[in-house]
C-alpha positions as a Markdown table, in Angstrom:
| # | Residue | x | y | z |
|---|---|---|---|---|
| 1 | Unk | 9.1 | -5.7 | -35.5 |
| 2 | Unk | 7.3 | -2.4 | -35.1 |
| 3 | Unk | 6.1 | -1.8 | -31.6 |
| 4 | Unk | 2.6 | -0.9 | -32.9 |
| 5 | Unk | 2.0 | -4.6 | -33.9 |
| 6 | Unk | 3.0 | -5.6 | -30.4 |
| 7 | Unk | 0.5 | -3.4 | -28.6 |
| 8 | Unk | -2.4 | -5.6 | -27.3 |
| 9 | Unk | -5.8 | -4.8 | -26.0 |
| 10 | Unk | -8.4 | -2.4 | -27.2 |
| 11 | Unk | -8.9 | 1.4 | -27.6 |
| 12 | Unk | -12.0 | 3.3 | -28.5 |
| 13 | Unk | -11.5 | 5.2 | -31.8 |
| 14 | Unk | -12.2 | 8.5 | -30.0 |
| 15 | Unk | -9.0 | 7.9 | -28.0 |
| 16 | Unk | -6.7 | 6.8 | -30.8 |
| 17 | Unk | -4.3 | 9.7 | -30.0 |
| 18 | Unk | -3.8 | 8.1 | -26.5 |
| 19 | Unk | -2.8 | 4.8 | -28.1 |
| 20 | Unk | -0.5 | 6.7 | -30.4 |
| 21 | Unk | 1.1 | 8.5 | -27.5 |
| 22 | Unk | 1.5 | 5.1 | -25.7 |
| 23 | Unk | 3.1 | 3.7 | -28.9 |
| 24 | Unk | 5.4 | 6.8 | -29.2 |
| 25 | Unk | 6.8 | 6.2 | -25.7 |
| 26 | Unk | 7.9 | 2.7 | -26.8 |
| 27 | Unk | 9.3 | 4.0 | -30.1 |
| 28 | Unk | 11.4 | 6.6 | -28.3 |
| 29 | Unk | 12.9 | 3.9 | -26.1 |
| 30 | Unk | 11.3 | 5.2 | -22.9 |
| 31 | Unk | 9.5 | 1.9 | -22.1 |
| 32 | Unk | 10.3 | -1.8 | -21.6 |
| 33 | Unk | 6.8 | -3.0 | -20.5 |
| 34 | Unk | 3.8 | -0.9 | -19.7 |
| 35 | Unk | 0.0 | -0.7 | -19.6 |
| 36 | Unk | -2.7 | 2.0 | -19.7 |
| 37 | Unk | -6.4 | 1.9 | -19.0 |
| 38 | Unk | -9.2 | 4.5 | -19.2 |
| 39 | Unk | -12.7 | 4.3 | -17.9 |
| 40 | Unk | -15.2 | 7.0 | -19.0 |
| 41 | Unk | -18.6 | 7.0 | -17.3 |
| 42 | Unk | -18.0 | 3.5 | -16.1 |
| 43 | Unk | -17.1 | 2.1 | -19.5 |
| 44 | Unk | -13.6 | 0.7 | -20.3 |
| 45 | Unk | -12.5 | 2.8 | -23.3 |
| 46 | Unk | -8.8 | 1.9 | -23.3 |
| 47 | Unk | -7.1 | -1.2 | -22.1 |
| 48 | Unk | -3.7 | -1.5 | -23.7 |
| 49 | Unk | -0.4 | -3.3 | -22.8 |
| 50 | Unk | 2.9 | -3.8 | -24.6 |
| 51 | Unk | 6.5 | -4.7 | -24.1 |
| 52 | Unk | 8.2 | -7.1 | -21.8 |
| 53 | Unk | 8.8 | -8.0 | -18.1 |
| 54 | Unk | 12.5 | -7.9 | -18.4 |
| 55 | Unk | 15.3 | -5.8 | -19.7 |
| 56 | Unk | 16.4 | -8.7 | -22.0 |
| 57 | Unk | 12.9 | -8.5 | -23.5 |
| 58 | Unk | 12.4 | -12.2 | -23.3 |
| 59 | Unk | 9.2 | -12.4 | -21.3 |
| 60 | Unk | 6.2 | -10.6 | -22.9 |
| 61 | Unk | 4.0 | -8.3 | -21.0 |
| 62 | Unk | 0.5 | -10.0 | -20.9 |
| 63 | Unk | -3.0 | -8.9 | -20.1 |
| 64 | Unk | -2.7 | -10.1 | -16.5 |
| 65 | Unk | 0.9 | -8.8 | -15.9 |
| 66 | Unk | 1.2 | -6.9 | -12.7 |
| 67 | Unk | 4.0 | -4.8 | -11.3 |
| 68 | Unk | 5.0 | -3.0 | -8.1 |
| 69 | Unk | 3.5 | 0.4 | -8.4 |
| 70 | Unk | 5.3 | 2.0 | -5.4 |
| 71 | Unk | 3.3 | 5.0 | -3.9 |
| 72 | Unk | 0.4 | 4.5 | -6.3 |
| 73 | Unk | -0.4 | 2.0 | -3.6 |
| 74 | Unk | -1.3 | 4.8 | -1.2 |
| 75 | Unk | -4.4 | 5.6 | -3.3 |
| 76 | Unk | -5.5 | 2.0 | -2.8 |
| 77 | Unk | -5.0 | 2.3 | 0.9 |
| 78 | Unk | -7.0 | 5.6 | 0.9 |
| 79 | Unk | -9.8 | 3.8 | -0.9 |
| 80 | Unk | -9.9 | 1.1 | 1.8 |
| 81 | Unk | -10.2 | 3.8 | 4.5 |
| 82 | Unk | -13.0 | 5.4 | 2.5 |
| 83 | Unk | -14.8 | 2.1 | 2.5 |
| 84 | Unk | -14.4 | 1.8 | 6.3 |
| 85 | Unk | -15.8 | 5.3 | 6.8 |
| 86 | Unk | -18.7 | 4.6 | 4.4 |
| 87 | Unk | -19.6 | 1.4 | 6.4 |
| 88 | Unk | -19.7 | 3.4 | 9.6 |
| 89 | Unk | -16.7 | 1.8 | 11.2 |
| 90 | Unk | -14.9 | 5.1 | 11.8 |
| 91 | Unk | -14.9 | 8.8 | 10.8 |
| 92 | Unk | -12.1 | 10.8 | 9.4 |
| 93 | Unk | -12.3 | 13.2 | 12.3 |
| 94 | Unk | -11.9 | 10.4 | 14.9 |
| 95 | Unk | -8.7 | 10.4 | 16.9 |
| 96 | Unk | -6.2 | 7.6 | 15.9 |
| 97 | Unk | -5.8 | 6.9 | 19.6 |
| 98 | Unk | -9.5 | 6.1 | 19.9 |
| 99 | Unk | -8.7 | 2.8 | 18.1 |
| 100 | Unk | -5.0 | 2.6 | 18.8 |
| 101 | Unk | -4.4 | 3.9 | 22.4 |
| 102 | Unk | -0.6 | 3.4 | 22.3 |
| 103 | Unk | -0.5 | 5.9 | 19.4 |
| 104 | Unk | -1.3 | 8.7 | 21.9 |
| 105 | Unk | 2.3 | 8.6 | 23.3 |
| 106 | Unk | 4.4 | 11.7 | 23.4 |
| 107 | Unk | 1.9 | 14.3 | 22.3 |
| 108 | Unk | 0.0 | 12.5 | 19.5 |
| 109 | Unk | -3.3 | 12.0 | 21.4 |
| 110 | Unk | -5.2 | 14.5 | 19.2 |
| 111 | Unk | -4.0 | 13.3 | 15.8 |
| 112 | Unk | -7.1 | 12.5 | 13.7 |
| 113 | Unk | -7.3 | 9.8 | 11.1 |
| 114 | Unk | -7.5 | 12.5 | 8.4 |
| 115 | Unk | -4.4 | 14.2 | 9.7 |
| 116 | Unk | -2.5 | 10.9 | 9.7 |
| 117 | Unk | -3.6 | 10.0 | 6.2 |
| 118 | Unk | -2.7 | 13.5 | 4.9 |
| 119 | Unk | 0.9 | 13.3 | 6.2 |
| 120 | Unk | 0.5 | 15.8 | 9.1 |
| 121 | Unk | 1.3 | 13.5 | 12.0 |
| 122 | Unk | 5.0 | 14.2 | 12.1 |
| 123 | Unk | 6.0 | 10.6 | 11.8 |
| 124 | Unk | 7.7 | 10.7 | 8.4 |
| 125 | Unk | 10.9 | 9.0 | 9.6 |
| 126 | Unk | 11.9 | 6.1 | 11.8 |
| 127 | Unk | 13.7 | 7.2 | 14.9 |
| 128 | Unk | 15.9 | 4.1 | 15.0 |
| 129 | Unk | 18.2 | 2.8 | 12.2 |
| 130 | Unk | 16.0 | 0.6 | 10.0 |
| 131 | Unk | 16.7 | -1.8 | 7.1 |
| 132 | Unk | 14.5 | -2.8 | 4.2 |
| 133 | Unk | 14.5 | -6.3 | 5.6 |
| 134 | Unk | 12.8 | -5.0 | 8.7 |
| 135 | Unk | 9.7 | -4.2 | 6.6 |
| 136 | Unk | 8.6 | -7.8 | 6.9 |
| 137 | Unk | 7.9 | -7.0 | 10.5 |
| 138 | Unk | 5.4 | -4.2 | 9.8 |
| 139 | Unk | 3.5 | -4.5 | 13.1 |
| 140 | Unk | 6.7 | -4.1 | 15.1 |
| 141 | Unk | 7.6 | -1.0 | 13.0 |
| 142 | Unk | 4.1 | 0.4 | 13.6 |
| 143 | Unk | 4.5 | -0.1 | 17.3 |
| 144 | Unk | 7.8 | 1.7 | 17.4 |
| 145 | Unk | 6.3 | 4.6 | 15.4 |
| 146 | Unk | 3.4 | 4.9 | 17.8 |
| 147 | Unk | 5.9 | 5.4 | 20.6 |
| 148 | Unk | 7.9 | 8.1 | 18.8 |
| 149 | Unk | 7.7 | 11.8 | 19.4 |
| 150 | Unk | 6.5 | 13.7 | 16.4 |
| 151 | Unk | 9.1 | 15.5 | 14.3 |
| 152 | Unk | 6.8 | 18.6 | 14.1 |
| 153 | Unk | 3.7 | 19.6 | 16.0 |
| 154 | Unk | 1.0 | 17.5 | 14.4 |
| 155 | Unk | -1.3 | 19.5 | 12.2 |
| 156 | Unk | 1.2 | 22.3 | 11.8 |
| 157 | Unk | 2.6 | 21.2 | 8.4 |
| 158 | Unk | 2.5 | 18.3 | 6.0 |
| 159 | Unk | 5.6 | 16.2 | 5.3 |
| 160 | Unk | 5.3 | 13.1 | 3.0 |
| 161 | Unk | 5.4 | 9.9 | 5.1 |
| 162 | Unk | 6.9 | 8.1 | 2.1 |
| 163 | Unk | 7.2 | 4.6 | 3.7 |
| 164 | Unk | 6.1 | 5.0 | 7.4 |
| 165 | Unk | 2.5 | 5.9 | 6.5 |
| 166 | Unk | 2.1 | 2.3 | 5.2 |
| 167 | Unk | 2.9 | 0.7 | 8.5 |
| 168 | Unk | 0.9 | 3.3 | 10.4 |
| 169 | Unk | -2.2 | 2.9 | 8.1 |
| 170 | Unk | -1.9 | -0.9 | 8.2 |
| 171 | Unk | -2.0 | -1.1 | 12.0 |
| 172 | Unk | -4.8 | 1.5 | 12.3 |
| 173 | Unk | -6.9 | -0.2 | 9.7 |
| 174 | Unk | -6.5 | -3.6 | 11.4 |
| 175 | Unk | -7.7 | -2.1 | 14.7 |
| 176 | Unk | -10.7 | -0.5 | 13.0 |
| 177 | Unk | -11.8 | -3.2 | 10.6 |
| 178 | Unk | -10.3 | -6.4 | 12.1 |
| 179 | Unk | -8.6 | -7.6 | 8.9 |
| 180 | Unk | -5.2 | -6.6 | 7.7 |
| 181 | Unk | -5.1 | -4.2 | 4.8 |
| 182 | Unk | -3.6 | -6.8 | 2.6 |
| 183 | Unk | -6.4 | -9.3 | 3.4 |
| 184 | Unk | -9.1 | -6.6 | 2.9 |
| 185 | Unk | -7.7 | -5.7 | -0.5 |
| 186 | Unk | -7.6 | -9.4 | -1.5 |
| 187 | Unk | -11.2 | -10.0 | -0.4 |
| 188 | Unk | -13.0 | -6.7 | -1.0 |
| 189 | Unk | -11.2 | -5.5 | -4.1 |
| 190 | Unk | -10.7 | -8.9 | -5.7 |
| 191 | Unk | -12.3 | -7.9 | -9.1 |
| 192 | Unk | -9.5 | -5.3 | -9.6 |
| 193 | Unk | -6.6 | -7.7 | -9.3 |
| 194 | Unk | -4.8 | -5.4 | -6.9 |
| 195 | Unk | -2.5 | -6.8 | -4.1 |
| 196 | Unk | -0.5 | -5.4 | -1.2 |
| 197 | Unk | 2.4 | -7.8 | -1.2 |
| 198 | Unk | 2.2 | -10.8 | -3.5 |
| 199 | Unk | 2.0 | -14.5 | -3.0 |
| 200 | Unk | 4.7 | -16.7 | -4.3 |
| 201 | Unk | 2.2 | -18.5 | -6.5 |
| 202 | Unk | 1.6 | -15.2 | -8.4 |
| 203 | Unk | 5.2 | -14.4 | -9.1 |
| 204 | Unk | 5.1 | -15.7 | -12.7 |
| 205 | Unk | 3.1 | -12.7 | -13.8 |
| 206 | Unk | 5.0 | -10.1 | -11.9 |
| 207 | Unk | 7.3 | -7.8 | -14.0 |
| 208 | Unk | 10.5 | -6.7 | -12.4 |
| 209 | Unk | 11.0 | -3.0 | -11.9 |
| 210 | Unk | 13.9 | -1.7 | -13.9 |
| 211 | Unk | 15.4 | 1.6 | -12.6 |
| 212 | Unk | 18.0 | 3.9 | -14.1 |
| 213 | Unk | 21.6 | 3.1 | -12.9 |
| 214 | Unk | 22.3 | 4.5 | -9.5 |
| 215 | Unk | 18.7 | 5.5 | -8.6 |
| 216 | Unk | 17.9 | 5.8 | -4.9 |
| 217 | Unk | 15.1 | 7.2 | -2.8 |
| 218 | Unk | 17.4 | 9.9 | -1.5 |
| 219 | Unk | 18.0 | 11.1 | -5.0 |
| 220 | Unk | 14.4 | 12.0 | -5.5 |
| 221 | Unk | 14.9 | 15.4 | -3.8 |
| 222 | Unk | 18.1 | 17.4 | -4.4 |
| 223 | Unk | 20.1 | 18.9 | -1.5 |
| 224 | Unk | 18.4 | 17.1 | 1.4 |
| 225 | Unk | 17.9 | 18.8 | 4.7 |
| 226 | Unk | 18.1 | 16.8 | 8.0 |
| 227 | Unk | 14.3 | 16.0 | 8.0 |
| 228 | Unk | 14.4 | 14.9 | 4.4 |
| 229 | Unk | 17.4 | 12.8 | 4.9 |
| 230 | Unk | 15.9 | 11.1 | 7.9 |
| 231 | Unk | 12.7 | 10.4 | 5.9 |
| 232 | Unk | 14.2 | 9.3 | 2.6 |
| 233 | Unk | 17.5 | 7.8 | 3.8 |
| 234 | Unk | 16.5 | 5.6 | 6.7 |
| 235 | Unk | 16.6 | 3.0 | 5.5 |
| 236 | Unk | 18.5 | 3.6 | 2.3 |
| 237 | Unk | 16.0 | 2.4 | -0.4 |
| 238 | Unk | 17.1 | 1.3 | -3.8 |
| 239 | Unk | 14.4 | 0.4 | -6.4 |
| 240 | Unk | 15.7 | -3.1 | -6.9 |
| 241 | Unk | 14.3 | -3.9 | -3.5 |
| 242 | Unk | 10.9 | -4.3 | -5.1 |
| 243 | Unk | 12.3 | -7.4 | -6.9 |
| 244 | Unk | 13.3 | -9.2 | -3.7 |
| 245 | Unk | 11.4 | -12.0 | -1.9 |
| 246 | Unk | 11.2 | -10.1 | 1.4 |
| 247 | Unk | 9.7 | -7.0 | -0.2 |
| 248 | Unk | 7.1 | -9.0 | -2.1 |
| 249 | Unk | 6.1 | -11.0 | 1.0 |
| 250 | Unk | 5.8 | -7.9 | 3.2 |
| 251 | Unk | 2.7 | -5.7 | 3.8 |
| 252 | Unk | 3.7 | -2.2 | 2.9 |
| 253 | Unk | 0.5 | -0.3 | 2.0 |
| 254 | Unk | 2.5 | 2.8 | 1.1 |
| 255 | Unk | 4.8 | 1.1 | -1.5 |
| 256 | Unk | 4.4 | -2.5 | -2.3 |
| 257 | Unk | 1.1 | -2.7 | -4.2 |
| 258 | Unk | 1.1 | -4.9 | -7.2 |
| 259 | Unk | -1.4 | -4.1 | -9.9 |
| 260 | Unk | -2.1 | -3.5 | -13.6 |
| 261 | Unk | -3.6 | -0.4 | -15.2 |
| 262 | Unk | -7.0 | -1.9 | -15.8 |
| 263 | Unk | -7.5 | -2.8 | -12.1 |
| 264 | Unk | -6.3 | 0.6 | -10.8 |
| 265 | Unk | -8.5 | 2.5 | -13.3 |
| 266 | Unk | -11.4 | 0.3 | -12.5 |
| 267 | Unk | -11.0 | 0.9 | -8.8 |
| 268 | Unk | -11.0 | 4.7 | -9.3 |
| 269 | Unk | -14.0 | 4.5 | -11.6 |
| 270 | Unk | -15.8 | 2.5 | -9.0 |
| 271 | Unk | -15.1 | 5.2 | -6.3 |
| 272 | Unk | -17.1 | 7.5 | -8.5 |
| 273 | Unk | -19.8 | 5.3 | -9.8 |
| 274 | Unk | -19.9 | 2.2 | -7.6 |
| 275 | Unk | -18.7 | -1.3 | -8.3 |
| 276 | Unk | -21.4 | -4.0 | -8.6 |
| 277 | Unk | -18.8 | -6.7 | -9.1 |
| 278 | Unk | -17.1 | -5.7 | -5.9 |
| 279 | Unk | -20.4 | -5.1 | -4.1 |
| 280 | Unk | -19.7 | -1.5 | -3.0 |
| 281 | Unk | -20.9 | 2.0 | -3.8 |
| 282 | Unk | -19.5 | 4.9 | -1.8 |
| 283 | Unk | -21.9 | 7.7 | -0.9 |
| 284 | Unk | -21.2 | 11.0 | -2.4 |
| 285 | Unk | -20.6 | 12.4 | 1.1 |
| 286 | Unk | -17.9 | 9.8 | 1.8 |
| 287 | Unk | -16.2 | 10.6 | -1.5 |
| 288 | Unk | -16.3 | 14.2 | -0.6 |
| 289 | Unk | -14.8 | 13.6 | 2.8 |
| 290 | Unk | -12.1 | 11.3 | 1.4 |
| 291 | Unk | -11.1 | 13.8 | -1.3 |
| 292 | Unk | -11.5 | 17.1 | 0.6 |
| 293 | Unk | -8.1 | 18.9 | 0.8 |
| 294 | Unk | -6.8 | 18.6 | 4.3 |
| 295 | Unk | -3.5 | 20.4 | 3.7 |
| 296 | Unk | -2.4 | 22.6 | 0.8 |
| 297 | Unk | 1.1 | 24.0 | 0.5 |
| 298 | Unk | 4.7 | 23.1 | 0.1 |
| 299 | Unk | 5.3 | 19.6 | 1.3 |
| 300 | Unk | 8.2 | 19.5 | 3.8 |
| 301 | Unk | 9.7 | 16.4 | 2.4 |
| 302 | Unk | 9.1 | 16.6 | -1.3 |
| 303 | Unk | 9.5 | 20.3 | -1.4 |
| 304 | Unk | 6.8 | 20.7 | -4.0 |
| 305 | Unk | 3.3 | 22.1 | -3.9 |
| 306 | Unk | 0.8 | 19.4 | -2.8 |
| 307 | Unk | -2.8 | 19.2 | -1.9 |
| 308 | Unk | -3.2 | 16.3 | 0.5 |
| 309 | Unk | -6.7 | 14.7 | 1.0 |
| 310 | Unk | -7.4 | 11.7 | 3.3 |
| 311 | Unk | -4.7 | 9.5 | 1.7 |
| 312 | Unk | -5.4 | 10.8 | -1.8 |
| 313 | Unk | -3.4 | 13.5 | -3.6 |
| 314 | Unk | -5.7 | 16.1 | -5.0 |
| 315 | Unk | -4.7 | 17.5 | -8.3 |
| 316 | Unk | -1.8 | 19.9 | -8.0 |
| 317 | Unk | 0.7 | 21.1 | -10.7 |
| 318 | Unk | -1.9 | 19.8 | -13.2 |
| 319 | Unk | -0.5 | 16.3 | -13.0 |
| 320 | Unk | -4.0 | 14.8 | -13.3 |
| 321 | Unk | -5.2 | 17.1 | -16.1 |
| 322 | Unk | -7.0 | 20.5 | -16.0 |
| 323 | Unk | -9.6 | 19.9 | -13.2 |
| 324 | Unk | -8.9 | 20.8 | -9.6 |
| 325 | Unk | -11.2 | 18.1 | -8.3 |
| 326 | Unk | -9.2 | 15.2 | -9.8 |
| 327 | Unk | -7.7 | 12.9 | -7.1 |
| 328 | Unk | -5.4 | 9.9 | -7.1 |
| 329 | Unk | -1.9 | 9.0 | -6.3 |
| 330 | Unk | 1.4 | 8.6 | -8.2 |
| 331 | Unk | 4.3 | 6.3 | -7.6 |
| 332 | Unk | 8.1 | 6.4 | -7.7 |
| 333 | Unk | 9.3 | 6.0 | -11.3 |
| 334 | Unk | 6.1 | 7.2 | -13.0 |
| 335 | Unk | 3.0 | 5.1 | -12.4 |
| 336 | Unk | -0.2 | 6.8 | -11.4 |
| 337 | Unk | -4.0 | 6.3 | -11.1 |
| 338 | Unk | -6.6 | 9.0 | -10.7 |
| 339 | Unk | -10.3 | 9.9 | -11.1 |
| 340 | Unk | -11.7 | 13.1 | -12.4 |
| 341 | Unk | -15.3 | 13.6 | -11.2 |
| 342 | Unk | -15.9 | 16.5 | -13.6 |
| 343 | Unk | -15.1 | 14.5 | -16.7 |
| 344 | Unk | -16.4 | 11.2 | -15.3 |
| 345 | Unk | -13.1 | 9.4 | -16.1 |
| 346 | Unk | -10.5 | 7.3 | -14.3 |
| 347 | Unk | -7.1 | 6.7 | -15.9 |
| 348 | Unk | -4.1 | 4.6 | -14.9 |
| 349 | Unk | -0.6 | 3.9 | -16.1 |
| 350 | Unk | 1.9 | 1.3 | -14.9 |
| 351 | Unk | 5.3 | 0.4 | -16.2 |
| 352 | Unk | 8.5 | -1.3 | -15.2 |
| 353 | Unk | 11.1 | 1.1 | -16.7 |
| 354 | Unk | 11.3 | 3.7 | -13.9 |
| 355 | Unk | 11.7 | 7.4 | -14.8 |
| 356 | Unk | 13.9 | 9.8 | -12.7 |
| 357 | Unk | 11.4 | 12.7 | -12.5 |
| 358 | Unk | 9.6 | 13.4 | -9.2 |
| 359 | Unk | 6.9 | 15.3 | -11.1 |
| 360 | Unk | 6.4 | 15.6 | -14.8 |
| 361 | Unk | 7.5 | 12.2 | -16.2 |
| 362 | Unk | 7.3 | 13.0 | -20.0 |
| 363 | Unk | 5.5 | 9.6 | -20.6 |
| 364 | Unk | 2.8 | 10.4 | -18.1 |
| 365 | Unk | 2.5 | 14.0 | -19.3 |
| 366 | Unk | 2.0 | 12.9 | -22.9 |
| 367 | Unk | -0.6 | 10.3 | -22.0 |
| 368 | Unk | -2.7 | 12.5 | -19.7 |
| 369 | Unk | -2.5 | 15.3 | -22.3 |
| 370 | Unk | -3.7 | 13.0 | -25.0 |
| 371 | Unk | -6.7 | 11.9 | -22.9 |
| 372 | Unk | -7.9 | 15.4 | -22.3 |
| 373 | Unk | -7.3 | 16.4 | -25.9 |
| 374 | Unk | -9.5 | 13.6 | -27.0 |
| 375 | Unk | -12.3 | 14.7 | -24.7 |
């Protein structure tokens, strides 16, 4: 059966080339299951899905299929902090220690919320040996991180807090807002069908991630230095962890978000235009503060050019199209979601067949390129 007949959903005729690019990724054998969604000026122009949950291609990918989106989760976490700021619960320039006094230990008393969210706090690695199974005790890990000495003077550089930012953000958010980040997402972002961790009752619609053979987090960056090894290798993280019970039950706002493309694109569109169904509308000033670049340069962990905002990745290396103001986040293996204020669009892509590229996954490049060509 041709893949084209198996693509479900709808696509505005103007964006037919995007559907064709989506189809081509399947035809080339680059996908097992995937979905894309595009909002333009608040209207859902593309909502497509195809393929299967599993490598055996026995369970079809459905409209409500969700999948672990790895670091694309960080953009959801950034959106939650933007909502807290917009509601007057905190300010980006506030000190983390104002809400979490224990965090001030060992020279971190002046770290601001914006610096923490933009990977400048110097807490990219756990000081003690840690296992993936420890992630179910996120508050204990956050407490340990709060007591650590920073790995560099806070504010002097950025270094991607690949996993640790999730536990840090979760504890800080709980102290600011009162609810856990996972609960906040379930309650406040319910219309978008996004989850941090996933309930057992929802597992039937979760697609397993399917990585290339031998893929590990340490392999993301070649020739690791000591800091990179500490960050990406403790604990050793294999992508199949996302398919385990402990991972799915944990609260890891840096890496275990479960979502589909429609929900992610809808969330980013709502950051620009408001979300009546979710009962929120961010002020333009909050959006500006959330997406202002807080650090620009070579990231000390990823060793690539990055423009870090307050939890969002501002467009760099043109991964989110041609406009510098675009903001979002991408995940290990290829997923991404972003908004482009200049074009009034929000676009997301999720999949279960993970790619090996840190930047420039050819599937994503083709999809984003097709969107802007259609515009």
